[in-house]
C-alpha positions as CSV (number, residue, x, y, z in Angstrom):
1,M,-59.6,25.4,-30.4
2,R,-57.4,23.3,-32.6
3,L,-53.9,21.9,-32.9
4,I,-51.6,24.0,-35.0
5,F,-49.9,21.4,-37.2
6,G,-47.1,22.1,-39.6
7,K,-47.8,21.6,-43.4
8,W,-46.0,19.1,-45.4
9,C,-43.0,20.6,-47.2
10,A,-42.3,20.1,-50.9
11,L,-39.0,18.5,-50.1
12,V,-38.6,14.8,-50.7
13,S,-38.4,13.1,-47.2
14,V,-38.9,9.8,-45.6
15,S,-42.3,10.7,-44.2
16,A,-43.5,12.1,-47.5
17,L,-42.5,8.9,-49.3
18,L,-44.4,6.9,-46.6
19,S,-47.5,9.0,-47.0
20,A,-47.4,8.6,-50.8
21,A,-47.1,4.8,-50.4
22,H,-49.9,4.8,-47.8
23,A,-52.2,6.8,-50.1
24,T,-52.5,3.8,-52.5
25,E,-53.6,1.4,-49.7
26,T,-56.9,0.9,-48.0
27,P,-57.4,3.3,-45.0
28,L,-57.3,1.6,-41.6
29,S,-59.6,3.2,-39.1
30,L,-59.5,2.5,-35.3
31,A,-62.7,0.5,-35.6
32,D,-61.2,-1.6,-38.4
33,A,-58.1,-2.2,-36.4
34,E,-60.2,-3.3,-33.4
35,Q,-61.9,-5.9,-35.7
36,R,-58.5,-7.3,-36.6
37,L,-57.8,-8.0,-33.0
38,V,-60.3,-10.8,-33.1
39,N,-57.9,-13.0,-35.1
40,V,-54.6,-12.2,-33.4
41,R,-52.7,-15.1,-31.9
42,Q,-53.2,-14.1,-28.3
43,V,-57.0,-14.1,-28.7
44,L,-57.0,-17.4,-30.6
45,V,-55.0,-19.0,-27.8
46,Q,-57.5,-17.8,-25.2
47,E,-60.4,-19.0,-27.3
48,A,-58.8,-22.4,-27.5
49,D,-58.5,-22.5,-23.7
50,I,-62.2,-21.7,-23.4
51,R,-63.2,-24.4,-25.8
52,A,-61.0,-26.9,-23.8
53,R,-62.6,-26.0,-20.5
54,E,-66.1,-26.1,-22.1
55,A,-65.3,-29.6,-23.4
56,E,-64.2,-30.6,-19.9
57,R,-67.5,-29.3,-18.5
58,R,-69.5,-31.3,-21.0
59,A,-67.5,-34.4,-20.3
60,L,-68.7,-34.3,-16.6
61,E,-72.4,-33.8,-17.4
62,N,-73.1,-37.6,-17.1
63,L,-71.4,-38.2,-13.8
64,N,-74.7,-39.0,-12.1
65,L,-75.9,-41.4,-14.8
66,P,-75.6,-45.2,-14.7
67,Q,-72.3,-46.6,-15.9
68,V,-72.9,-49.5,-18.1
69,S,-70.1,-51.8,-19.3
70,I,-69.8,-55.1,-21.1
71,L,-67.1,-57.7,-20.5
72,V,-66.3,-60.3,-23.3
73,A,-63.6,-62.8,-22.6
74,G,-62.6,-66.3,-23.7
75,I,-62.7,-68.6,-20.7
76,A,-61.8,-72.2,-19.9
77,Y,-61.7,-73.8,-16.5
78,E,-61.8,-77.2,-14.7
79,K,-63.6,-77.8,-11.4
80,D,-63.3,-80.9,-9.2
81,V,-66.3,-81.4,-7.0
82,S,-66.6,-84.0,-4.2
83,F,-69.7,-84.5,-2.2
84,T,-71.6,-87.3,-0.3
85,I,-74.8,-88.7,-1.8
86,P,-77.6,-88.5,0.8
87,F,-79.3,-91.7,2.0
88,V,-76.8,-94.0,0.4
89,N,-73.9,-92.3,2.2
90,E,-71.6,-92.7,-0.7
91,R,-69.0,-90.2,-1.9
92,A,-69.1,-88.9,-5.5
93,D,-66.4,-87.1,-7.4
94,L,-67.2,-84.9,-10.4
95,D,-64.7,-83.4,-12.9
96,I,-66.3,-80.4,-14.6
97,N,-64.6,-78.9,-17.7
98,R,-66.0,-75.8,-19.4
99,S,-64.8,-73.4,-22.1
100,G,-66.4,-70.7,-24.2
101,I,-66.9,-67.0,-24.6
102,R,-68.1,-65.3,-21.5
103,S,-70.1,-62.0,-22.0
104,Q,-71.3,-60.1,-19.1
105,V,-73.1,-56.7,-18.7
106,S,-72.5,-54.7,-15.6
107,V,-74.3,-51.6,-14.3
108,V,-73.2,-49.2,-11.5
109,W,-75.5,-46.3,-10.7
110,P,-74.4,-43.8,-8.1
111,L,-77.3,-42.7,-5.9
112,Y,-75.5,-40.5,-3.4
113,T,-71.8,-39.4,-3.4
114,G,-71.8,-36.8,-0.6
115,G,-72.4,-34.0,-3.0
116,R,-69.1,-34.5,-4.8
117,T,-70.7,-35.2,-8.2
118,R,-72.6,-31.9,-8.3
119,A,-69.6,-30.0,-6.9
120,T,-67.3,-31.4,-9.5
121,Q,-69.7,-30.4,-12.3
122,Q,-70.1,-26.9,-10.9
123,L,-66.3,-26.7,-10.5
124,A,-65.9,-27.3,-14.2
125,G,-68.5,-24.6,-15.0
126,A,-66.6,-22.1,-12.8
127,R,-63.4,-22.9,-14.7
128,V,-65.2,-22.0,-17.9
129,A,-66.4,-18.7,-16.4
130,E,-62.9,-18.0,-15.3
131,A,-61.5,-18.6,-18.8
132,Q,-64.2,-16.3,-20.3
133,A,-63.3,-13.5,-17.8
134,E,-59.6,-14.0,-18.7
135,Q,-60.6,-13.5,-22.4
136,Q,-62.5,-10.3,-21.6
137,L,-59.5,-9.0,-19.6
138,L,-57.2,-9.9,-22.5
139,Q,-59.5,-8.1,-25.0
140,L,-59.5,-4.9,-22.9
141,Q,-55.7,-5.0,-22.6
142,L,-55.3,-5.5,-26.4
143,I,-57.8,-2.7,-27.1
144,K,-55.8,-0.4,-24.8
145,R,-52.5,-1.3,-26.4
146,L,-54.0,-0.9,-29.9
147,S,-55.3,2.6,-28.9
148,D,-51.8,3.6,-27.6
149,L,-50.0,2.3,-30.7
150,Y,-52.6,3.6,-33.2
151,F,-52.6,7.2,-31.8
152,S,-48.9,7.2,-31.1
153,N,-48.5,6.6,-34.8
154,Q,-50.8,9.5,-35.6
155,M,-49.0,11.7,-33.1
156,M,-45.6,10.8,-34.5
157,R,-46.8,11.4,-38.1
158,Q,-47.7,14.9,-37.1
159,V,-44.5,15.4,-35.1
160,V,-42.5,14.5,-38.2
161,A,-44.6,17.1,-40.1
162,V,-43.8,19.7,-37.5
163,R,-40.1,18.9,-37.6
164,E,-40.0,19.0,-41.4
165,Q,-41.8,22.4,-41.4
166,T,-39.3,23.7,-38.8
167,L,-36.3,22.4,-40.9
168,R,-37.7,24.0,-44.0
169,T,-38.2,27.3,-42.2
170,I,-34.7,27.3,-40.7
171,A,-33.3,26.3,-44.1
172,L,-34.8,29.4,-45.6
173,H,-33.4,31.4,-42.7
174,V,-29.9,29.9,-43.4
175,Q,-30.1,31.1,-47.0
176,R,-31.2,34.5,-45.9
177,A,-28.4,34.7,-43.3
178,K,-25.8,33.8,-46.0
179,R,-27.1,36.5,-48.2
180,F,-27.0,39.0,-45.4
181,Q,-23.4,38.0,-44.6
182,E,-22.5,38.6,-48.2
183,E,-24.1,42.0,-48.1
184,G,-22.3,42.8,-44.8
185,L,-25.4,43.1,-42.8
186,I,-24.5,40.3,-40.3
187,T,-21.3,38.7,-39.2
188,Q,-20.0,35.2,-39.9
189,L,-21.1,34.3,-36.3
190,G,-24.8,35.1,-37.2
191,R,-24.6,32.8,-40.2
192,M,-23.0,30.0,-38.2
193,Q,-25.7,30.3,-35.5
194,A,-28.3,29.7,-38.2
195,E,-26.4,26.7,-39.5
196,V,-26.1,25.2,-36.0
197,A,-29.9,25.6,-35.5
198,Y,-30.4,23.9,-38.9
199,A,-28.3,21.0,-37.8
200,E,-30.2,20.7,-34.5
201,A,-33.6,20.8,-36.4
202,N,-32.3,18.1,-38.7
203,R,-31.3,15.9,-35.8
204,E,-34.8,16.3,-34.3
205,L,-36.3,15.4,-37.6
206,L,-34.2,12.2,-38.0
207,Q,-35.0,11.2,-34.4
208,A,-38.8,11.7,-35.0
209,Q,-38.6,9.7,-38.2
210,R,-36.9,6.8,-36.4
211,Q,-39.4,6.8,-33.6
212,Y,-42.2,6.9,-36.2
213,T,-40.8,3.8,-38.0
214,D,-40.4,1.9,-34.7
215,I,-44.0,2.7,-33.6
216,Q,-45.3,1.6,-37.1
217,A,-43.5,-1.7,-36.7
218,A,-45.0,-2.2,-33.3
219,L,-48.6,-1.6,-34.6
220,R,-48.0,-4.0,-37.5
221,N,-46.8,-6.6,-35.1
222,L,-49.8,-6.3,-32.9
223,L,-52.2,-6.5,-35.8
224,E,-50.1,-9.2,-37.5
225,L,-50.0,-7.2,-40.8
226,D,-47.4,-7.3,-43.5
227,S,-47.9,-3.6,-44.3
228,L,-49.7,-1.0,-42.3
229,G,-51.3,1.3,-44.8
230,C,-52.6,4.7,-43.8
231,L,-54.5,5.4,-40.6
232,A,-57.8,7.0,-41.1
233,T,-58.8,8.0,-37.5
234,N,-57.1,11.2,-36.6
235,L,-55.6,12.1,-33.2
236,P,-58.7,13.6,-31.4
237,I,-58.9,17.0,-29.8
238,P,-59.2,16.5,-26.0
239,V,-62.6,17.3,-24.3
240,Q,-63.6,17.1,-20.7
241,P,-64.9,13.7,-19.5
242,L,-68.7,13.3,-19.6
243,Q,-69.0,11.6,-16.2
244,S,-67.7,11.9,-12.7
245,P,-65.0,9.7,-11.1
246,A,-67.6,8.0,-8.9
247,W,-69.6,7.0,-12.1
248,Y,-66.5,5.4,-13.6
249,V,-65.8,3.6,-10.3
250,A,-69.3,2.2,-10.3
251,E,-68.9,1.0,-13.9
252,A,-65.7,-0.7,-13.1
253,R,-67.2,-2.6,-10.2
254,Q,-70.0,-3.8,-12.4
255,N,-68.1,-4.5,-15.7
256,N,-64.4,-5.0,-15.0
257,P,-63.7,-8.7,-15.8
258,V,-61.2,-8.9,-12.9
259,F,-64.3,-9.1,-10.6
260,A,-65.9,-11.8,-12.7
261,Q,-62.6,-13.7,-12.6
262,L,-62.5,-13.5,-8.8
263,V,-66.1,-14.6,-8.6
264,A,-65.3,-17.6,-10.7
265,K,-62.3,-18.4,-8.5
266,E,-64.5,-18.1,-5.4
267,Q,-67.0,-20.5,-6.9
268,Q,-64.2,-23.0,-7.6
269,A,-63.0,-22.7,-4.0
270,N,-66.5,-23.3,-2.7
271,Q,-66.8,-26.4,-4.8
272,L,-63.4,-27.7,-3.7
273,V,-64.6,-27.3,-0.1
274,A,-67.8,-29.2,-0.9
275,I,-65.7,-32.0,-2.6
276,E,-63.4,-32.4,0.4
277,R,-66.3,-32.5,2.8
278,G,-68.1,-35.0,0.6
279,K,-65.2,-37.4,1.0
280,R,-66.2,-37.8,4.7
281,L,-69.6,-39.1,3.7
282,P,-70.5,-42.6,2.5
283,E,-71.5,-43.4,-1.1
284,F,-74.6,-45.3,-2.0
285,F,-75.1,-47.0,-5.4
286,I,-77.0,-49.6,-7.3
287,A,-75.0,-52.4,-8.9
288,G,-76.0,-55.3,-11.2
289,T,-74.7,-57.9,-13.6
290,Y,-76.2,-60.1,-16.2
291,D,-74.4,-62.9,-18.1
292,L,-75.4,-63.1,-21.7
293,N,-73.8,-66.5,-22.3
294,R,-74.8,-68.6,-19.3
295,S,-73.0,-71.8,-20.6
296,A,-69.7,-70.1,-19.9
297,T,-70.7,-68.8,-16.4
298,P,-68.6,-70.4,-13.6
299,L,-70.7,-72.6,-11.4
300,T,-69.9,-70.5,-8.3
301,E,-71.2,-67.3,-9.9
302,P,-74.8,-66.2,-10.5
303,D,-76.3,-65.7,-13.9
304,W,-77.5,-62.3,-12.8
305,S,-77.4,-60.1,-9.7
306,V,-78.7,-56.8,-8.5
307,G,-78.4,-54.9,-5.3
308,V,-77.9,-51.7,-3.4
309,G,-74.4,-51.0,-1.9
310,M,-72.6,-48.6,0.3
311,R,-69.0,-47.7,0.4
312,Y,-67.1,-45.7,3.0
313,N,-63.4,-45.1,3.3
314,I,-62.4,-45.4,6.9
315,T,-58.9,-44.3,6.2
316,T,-57.3,-42.5,3.3
317,P,-53.7,-41.8,2.4
318,I,-54.4,-38.1,2.3
319,G,-55.6,-36.4,5.5
320,R,-59.2,-35.3,4.9
321,G,-59.2,-32.7,7.7
322,A,-56.1,-31.0,6.3
323,S,-57.6,-31.0,2.8
324,I,-60.7,-29.2,4.0
325,D,-58.6,-26.7,5.9
326,S,-56.6,-26.0,2.7
327,A,-59.7,-25.5,0.7
328,L,-61.2,-23.1,3.3
329,S,-57.9,-21.2,3.5
330,R,-58.0,-20.8,-0.3
331,K,-61.5,-19.5,-0.1
332,E,-60.6,-17.0,2.7
333,Q,-57.6,-15.8,0.6
334,L,-59.9,-15.1,-2.4
335,Q,-62.2,-13.0,-0.2
336,F,-59.3,-10.9,1.0
337,S,-58.1,-10.6,-2.6
338,R,-61.5,-9.4,-3.7
339,A,-61.4,-6.6,-1.1
340,Q,-57.9,-5.6,-2.2
341,V,-58.8,-5.6,-5.9
342,N,-61.8,-3.5,-5.2
343,A,-59.6,-0.9,-3.5
344,D,-57.0,-1.1,-6.2
345,I,-59.5,-0.7,-9.0
346,Q,-61.0,2.4,-7.3
347,L,-57.6,4.0,-6.9
348,A,-56.6,3.2,-10.5
349,V,-59.9,4.7,-11.9
350,E,-59.5,7.8,-9.9
351,S,-55.9,8.2,-10.9
352,A,-56.7,7.7,-14.6
353,Y,-59.5,10.2,-14.3
354,R,-57.1,12.8,-12.9
355,A,-54.7,12.1,-15.7
356,V,-57.4,12.7,-18.3
357,L,-58.2,16.1,-16.7
358,E,-54.5,17.0,-16.4
359,H,-53.7,16.3,-20.0
360,Y,-56.9,18.1,-21.2
361,E,-55.9,21.2,-19.2
362,Q,-52.3,21.0,-20.5
363,F,-53.5,20.7,-24.1
364,T,-55.8,23.7,-23.6
365,L,-53.1,25.9,-22.2
366,L,-50.6,24.8,-24.9
367,Q,-53.0,26.1,-27.6
368,H,-52.5,29.7,-26.3
369,D,-48.7,29.0,-26.0
370,I,-48.6,27.9,-29.6
371,E,-50.4,31.1,-30.8
372,L,-47.9,33.2,-28.8
373,A,-44.9,31.2,-30.0
374,N,-46.0,31.4,-33.6
375,E,-46.5,35.2,-33.4
376,H,-43.2,35.5,-31.6
377,A,-41.3,33.6,-34.4
378,R,-43.0,35.7,-37.1
379,L,-42.0,38.9,-35.4
380,Q,-38.4,37.7,-34.9
381,R,-38.1,36.8,-38.6
382,Q,-39.5,40.2,-39.5
383,A,-37.1,41.9,-37.1
384,F,-34.2,40.1,-38.6
385,E,-35.2,41.3,-42.0
386,E,-35.1,44.8,-40.6
387,G,-31.8,44.3,-38.8
388,L,-33.4,44.5,-35.4
389,A,-32.9,40.8,-34.3
390,T,-30.0,38.4,-34.3
391,S,-29.9,35.1,-36.1
392,I,-29.9,33.1,-32.9
393,E,-33.1,34.9,-31.8
394,V,-34.8,33.9,-35.0
395,T,-33.8,30.2,-34.7
396,D,-34.5,30.0,-31.0
397,A,-38.0,31.3,-31.6
398,Q,-38.6,28.8,-34.4
399,L,-37.3,25.9,-32.3
400,R,-39.4,27.0,-29.4
401,L,-42.5,27.0,-31.6
402,A,-41.7,23.5,-32.8
403,A,-41.1,22.3,-29.3
404,T,-44.5,23.8,-28.1
405,E,-46.3,22.2,-31.0
406,V,-44.8,18.8,-30.2
407,R,-45.7,19.2,-26.5
408,A,-49.3,19.9,-27.6
409,L,-49.3,16.8,-29.8
410,N,-47.9,14.8,-26.9
411,S,-50.6,16.1,-24.5
412,A,-53.3,15.1,-27.0
413,F,-51.8,11.6,-27.1
414,L,-51.4,11.3,-23.4
415,Y,-55.0,12.5,-23.0
416,I,-56.4,9.7,-25.3
417,S,-54.1,7.2,-23.7
418,A,-55.4,8.1,-20.2
419,L,-59.0,8.1,-21.4
420,A,-58.4,4.6,-22.9
421,Q,-57.0,3.5,-19.6
422,L,-60.0,4.8,-17.8
423,T,-62.5,3.1,-20.1
424,Q,-60.5,-0.2,-19.9
425,L,-60.7,-0.1,-16.1
426,A,-64.4,0.6,-16.3
427,G,-64.7,-2.6,-18.4
428,S,-66.5,-0.6,-21.2
429,P,-64.1,0.4,-24.1
430,E,-67.2,1.7,-26.0
431,L,-67.1,4.7,-23.6
432,L,-64.1,6.0,-25.5
433,V,-66.3,6.6,-28.6
434,A,-69.1,8.0,-26.3
435,T,-66.6,10.6,-25.1
436,L,-65.0,11.2,-28.5
437,P,-67.6,10.7,-31.2
438,S,-65.0,11.7,-33.8
439,L,-63.4,8.2,-33.3
440,T,-66.3,6.7,-35.2
441,Q,-65.3,8.5,-38.4
442,S,-63.4,6.5,-40.9
443,N,-62.5,9.1,-43.5
444,A,-59.9,8.6,-46.1
445,C,-56.3,9.3,-45.0
446,T,-55.3,12.9,-45.2
447,S,-51.8,14.3,-45.3
448,F,-50.5,17.4,-43.6
């Protein structure tokens, strides 16, 4: 079973010029194109976000360690002291003046914070995991878009070839119709019918060429290339899926990054609940100070101090109960979302699987239709030569053949697009190559 593609005609055309230009450039296989996705702007933006969240996580690693600070300040003060001298019962007045550089080391070491320290650190780690899941999801989406654009280019390249072959065939028929009219074998109407069919075939070719140019531009934009070059991985021939729908559903539940993203969000919600609950608990800490320059220490302050403290906020400007309720509601929302996403993913996988089978069956049936249409067009041309068929019967048969070939190409493209969607939902784009080993081939570009 194979696609019946038209051969390139000898006439100079836009697609022929494009192929000639591409032949001098390095072939771009699907695997090469996927490698280029690593450096596209969207991926670089996501990687920068991961690095930012990772830096935030590292910044919180020392929350449970002592906080040491040093204070250095120029100081000058005056203190009047009055007191009664014992035994002599006389009053004495002292005027104390001091100035200098005061330097003091302070230490605060949190011993217990109600679990908020650990929850804050785990919250930062969950944010990193969420960013990583978002990156995986973006990569799957980009690979799916790349596959669609890559193979739509390959499809349109062959559609242009089919349209060119049809135009050439009808052009030969027009010449034959003109000769037959001159010989009196057909009427002017027969010749005009051939010319109308030629105009229609030409319009179809021009439309296909414009679509081909637009799709090439879209692929260049995705890969951020100045020029595209030729594409080395051909549009594959559809085959039946290797696994059952239930197998793909199981793969999706295990590998789809949407689930990892939800898990990370649930972890964040759990830590937010822990943080809000921790605000209801007291904090315990060790605190100490040491003056390095005692000559500048005020008389009313110790040269050093150390102790264990406790702090508890009796009232806060934000209601703690409401904050806990908000965090718990967010957690409950995520649990419902997880159940909904699970159902949505299963439905999407089963739908994509059915689409793969549908386009495979359509492609298979169209191969027989192409053979019949090709034979029908040949017989109509032969009958016209013998005066047994009209001009419009010849052109209609040729246009139907072209339309059937284009439908077969479109079915092959829709098949690979649905299969790429299925493997994207499964979270394993490598399954595309497992189903279609021909995608691993990176042969030099061939023309039709």
